[in-house]
C-alpha positions in Angstrom: 51.1 13.1 26.3 47.9 14.0 24.4 46.7 17.6 23.9 44.1 17.6 26.7 46.4 16.0 29.2 49.1 18.5 28.3 46.7 21.3 28.8 45.8 20.1 32.3 49.5 19.5 33.1 50.5 23.0 32.0 47.7 24.5 34.1 48.8 22.5 37.1 52.2 24.2 36.9 50.5 27.6 37.4 47.9 26.8 40.2 45.7 29.7 39.2 42.4 30.5 41.0 39.4 30.0 38.7 35.9 31.0 39.8 32.9 28.8 38.8 29.7 30.9 39.1 27.4 27.9 38.7 28.4 26.1 41.9 24.8 24.9 42.5 25.1 22.5 39.5 26.3 18.9 40.2 28.5 18.9 37.1 30.3 22.1 38.3 30.7 20.6 41.8 32.3 17.5 40.3 34.6 19.6 38.0 35.7 21.6 41.1 36.7 18.4 42.8 38.5 17.0 39.8 40.4 20.3 39.2 41.4 20.6 42.9 42.5 16.9 43.1 44.6 17.1 39.9 46.0 20.5 40.7 44.6 22.1 37.5 43.3 25.1 39.4 42.2 26.4 42.7 38.4 26.5 42.2 36.0 28.9 43.9 32.3 27.8 43.8 29.7 30.5 43.8 26.2 30.0 45.1 24.1 29.4 48.2 25.8 27.0 50.6 22.8 24.6 51.0 22.4 24.4 47.2 26.1 23.9 46.6 26.1 21.1 49.3 23.0 19.5 47.6 24.8 19.6 44.2 27.9 17.9 45.7 25.8 15.3 47.4 23.9 14.6 44.2 27.2 14.2 42.4 28.7 12.1 45.1 31.7 14.3 45.7 33.2 16.0 48.7 34.0 19.7 48.6 36.5 19.6 51.4 39.2 22.2 50.9 37.3 23.9 48.1 36.5 27.6 48.5 32.9 28.7 48.3 31.3 32.2 48.2 27.7 33.3 48.4 27.4 36.6 46.4 24.3 37.6 48.3 26.1 37.9 51.7 29.8 38.2 50.7 31.8 40.9 52.4 33.0 41.9 48.9 29.5 42.6 47.5 29.3 46.2 48.7 32.6 47.3 47.2 31.8 45.4 44.0 28.5 47.3 43.8 30.3 50.7 44.1 32.8 49.7 41.4 30.1 48.4 39.1 28.1 51.6 39.3 31.1 53.7 38.5 32.1 51.3 35.7 28.8 51.5 34.0 28.3 55.2 34.4 24.5 55.0 34.4 24.2 52.8 31.3 22.2 50.1 33.0 22.2 51.1 36.7 21.9 54.5 38.4 21.6 53.7 42.1 23.9 51.7 44.4 21.0 49.3 45.2 20.6 48.6 41.4 24.3 47.9 41.2 24.2 45.6 44.1 21.4 43.6 42.5 23.6 43.1 39.5 26.7 42.0 41.3 24.9 39.5 43.5 24.2 37.6 40.3 26.8 34.8 40.1 28.0 35.5 36.6 28.5 39.2 37.4 30.1 38.5 40.8 32.5 36.0 39.2 33.4 38.6 36.6 34.0 41.2 39.3 36.3 38.7 41.1 38.4 38.4 37.9 38.4 42.1 37.2 39.6 43.0 40.8 42.2 40.2 40.9 40.5 37.9 43.4 40.4 35.2 40.7 42.6 34.6 37.6 39.7 33.5 35.4 36.1 32.5 35.2 34.3 29.6 33.6 30.5 29.6 33.3 27.7 28.6 30.9 26.8 25.1 32.2 23.5 26.6 33.2 23.4 30.1 31.7 23.1 31.0 28.0 26.1 32.3 26.1 24.5 35.8 25.9 24.4 36.0 29.7 28.0 34.9 30.0 29.1 37.4 27.4 27.2 40.3 28.9 28.8 39.9 32.3 32.3 39.4 30.8 32.1 42.4 28.4 30.5 44.8 30.8 32.8 44.0 33.8 36.1 42.5 32.5 36.1 44.4 29.3 38.1 44.0 26.1 41.8 43.9 25.5 43.3 47.2 24.6 42.9 47.8 20.8 40.4 45.0 20.4 37.0 45.9 19.0 35.0 42.7 19.5 34.8 39.5 21.5 34.9 36.3 19.5 35.0 32.6 20.4 37.1 29.6 19.5 36.7 25.8 19.8 39.7 23.5 20.1 38.6 20.5 18.1 40.6 17.4 19.1 40.3 14.8 16.3 41.3 11.2 16.7 43.1 11.2 13.4 46.4 13.0 13.7 46.5 13.9 10.0 44.3 17.0 10.6 45.6 20.3 11.9 48.5 19.8 14.3 48.4 16.1 15.5 44.7 16.1 15.3 44.1 19.5 16.9 42.4 22.3 15.0 40.9 25.6 16.1 37.4 26.7 14.8 36.4 30.3 15.0 33.9 32.0 15.3 31.4 29.3 16.3 29.7 30.9 19.3 29.4 34.7 19.3 29.2 36.8 16.1 26.2 35.9 13.9 27.1 37.7 10.6 30.4 39.5 10.8 31.4 42.0 8.1 34.8 41.9 6.4 36.5 44.1 9.1 35.0 42.0 11.9 35.9 38.7 10.1 39.5 39.9 9.9 39.5 40.6 13.6 38.1 37.2 14.3 40.9 35.6 12.2 43.6 37.6 13.9 42.3 36.8 17.4 42.1 33.1 16.5 45.7 33.1 15.2 47.0 34.7 18.4 45.0 32.3 20.6 46.4 29.3 18.7 49.9 30.6 19.3 49.4 30.6 23.1 48.8 26.9 23.1 50.4 25.1 20.1 54.0 24.8 18.9 53.4 25.0 15.2 52.6 28.5 13.9 49.0 29.2 12.9 48.0 28.5 9.3 44.7 30.3 9.0 42.1 29.5 6.4 39.2 31.9 5.9 36.6 29.6 4.6 34.0 30.1 1.8 31.8 28.1 -0.5 34.3 29.3 -3.2 38.0 28.6 -3.7 39.9 31.3 -5.6 37.1 32.5 -7.8 35.2 29.3 -8.3 32.1 30.9 -6.8 32.4 34.1 -8.9 31.9 37.5 -7.2 29.0 36.7 -4.9 28.9 39.2 -2.0 29.6 36.5 0.5 32.8 35.6 -1.4 33.9 39.2 -1.7 33.5 39.6 2.1 35.9 36.7 2.8 38.4 38.0 0.2 38.3 41.5 1.8 38.7 40.0 5.3 41.8 38.2 4.1 43.3 41.4 2.7 42.6 43.2 6.0 44.0 40.4 8.1 47.3 40.2 6.1 47.7 43.9 6.3 47.1 44.0 10.1 49.1 40.9 11.0 51.6 40.2 8.2 53.6 37.8 10.3 50.7 35.3 10.2 49.9 32.9 7.3 46.3 33.8 6.2 44.6 32.4 3.1 41.2 33.6 2.2 38.5 32.1 0.0 39.2 28.4 0.6 36.6 25.6 0.6 36.8 23.1 3.4 38.6 20.5 1.4 41.0 23.0 -0.1 41.9 24.1 3.4 42.5 20.6 4.9 43.4 18.1 2.1 46.9 18.5 0.7 46.1 17.2 -2.8 43.0 19.4 -3.1 44.8 22.4 -1.7 47.6 22.1 -4.2 45.2 21.7 -7.1 42.9 24.6 -6.2 45.3 27.0 -4.6 48.8 26.1 -5.8 51.7 27.6 -3.9 49.6 28.5 -0.8 51.3 28.2 2.6 47.9 27.4 4.1 45.8 25.4 1.6 45.8 21.7 2.5 47.6 22.4 5.8 45.3 24.7 7.7 45.2 24.3 11.5 42.9 27.3 12.2 39.6 27.5 10.4 37.7 30.8 10.3 34.1 30.5 9.2 32.2 33.3 7.3 29.3 33.4 9.8 28.0 31.8 12.9 25.7 29.5 11.1 28.6 27.8 9.3 30.9 27.8 12.4 28.4 26.4 14.9 27.1 23.8 12.5 30.6 22.7 11.6 31.8 22.2 15.1 28.8 20.2 16.1 29.0 18.0 13.0 32.8 17.5 13.6 32.1 16.5 17.2 29.2 14.1 16.5 30.1 12.6 13.1 33.9 12.6 13.2 34.3 11.8 16.9 36.2 14.9 17.7 36.2 16.4 21.2 35.3 20.1 21.4 36.7 22.5 24.0 34.7 25.7 24.1 33.3 28.1 23.4 36.5 29.8 24.5 36.1 33.6 24.5 38.9 35.6 23.0 39.4 39.4 23.0 38.6 39.9 26.7 41.1 41.7 29.0 41.2 38.7 31.3 40.2 35.0 30.9 36.5 34.2 31.0 35.1 31.2 29.1 31.7 29.9 28.2 30.5 26.3 28.2 27.9 24.4 26.3 24.9 23.7 28.5 25.4 20.0 27.6 28.9 20.0 29.0 30.4 17.3 31.1 32.5 17.8 34.3 35.7 17.1 32.3 34.7 19.7 29.7 34.6 22.2 32.6 38.0 21.1 33.8 39.5 21.6 30.3 38.0 25.1 30.1 39.5 25.8 33.5 42.9 24.6 32.3 42.7 26.9 29.3 41.8 29.9 31.5 44.7 29.1 33.9 47.2 28.9 31.1 46.0 32.2 29.7 46.2 33.8 33.1 
């Protein structure tokens, strides 16, 4: 069974409830139908009933048996507004009416469902920007205890099994943090390693990437940042194999890794790639997807207290189903 099929099969064993805030989009309606039919999750579509029905009709799918909620008229909206006002403590809302306006927005309502246990996870971003998805998740679901930032990962499923673990690699951060400092980059690396361990059998071998390998680029500030991040990551998570300051070929190609970083547990065998900034990560995942024929699953948000994942606005229905499967397994 390939990686994506195994994800969906593992999710089907759990039968978790996953809320889809963008139920008025035809792709989301199709994904809900596919997920329900395959048992990947129990989907809940958010939106206005006529618009959800129109989206399903456009997609040519039936929504029979699939739960729907309209945040504007839901019986839960009042209690969600009270909780949100208390949660935010006057930071962005002061009155109950202001809180109500926030929680009637689908992304916020979906996050409240996850926070309060009415759903096990949320998947959005087919229509909304990443910043909107993040804002709702961070403000309402919050971060895991002891975690200082939210990051993102992409599973890259490559047709050539030589790369990563049977063709599966994890790229981070490719969707959230524009220019992390050394401390933040170490956190990103640790979160990525932990995320990998939830889904794969091989232990994570984490390469912190740079334009330099082991001093070849001198002591440029960007190189020093990656070196320092590696030191911090090893001190905080000594059980994980981290290697800092590796170029892409040194991280992935055994012969190059042995020549440039002899004796490394990671060089030439990396399955988790940590990029020095968002430019590098985002460009790399899109090039890997388009030029190498890999399939990208993500951006998958890591560091939140409960599962909530983002989507590319160019996503397909099956991309949404795969993200639902990841959320279900996490939950």
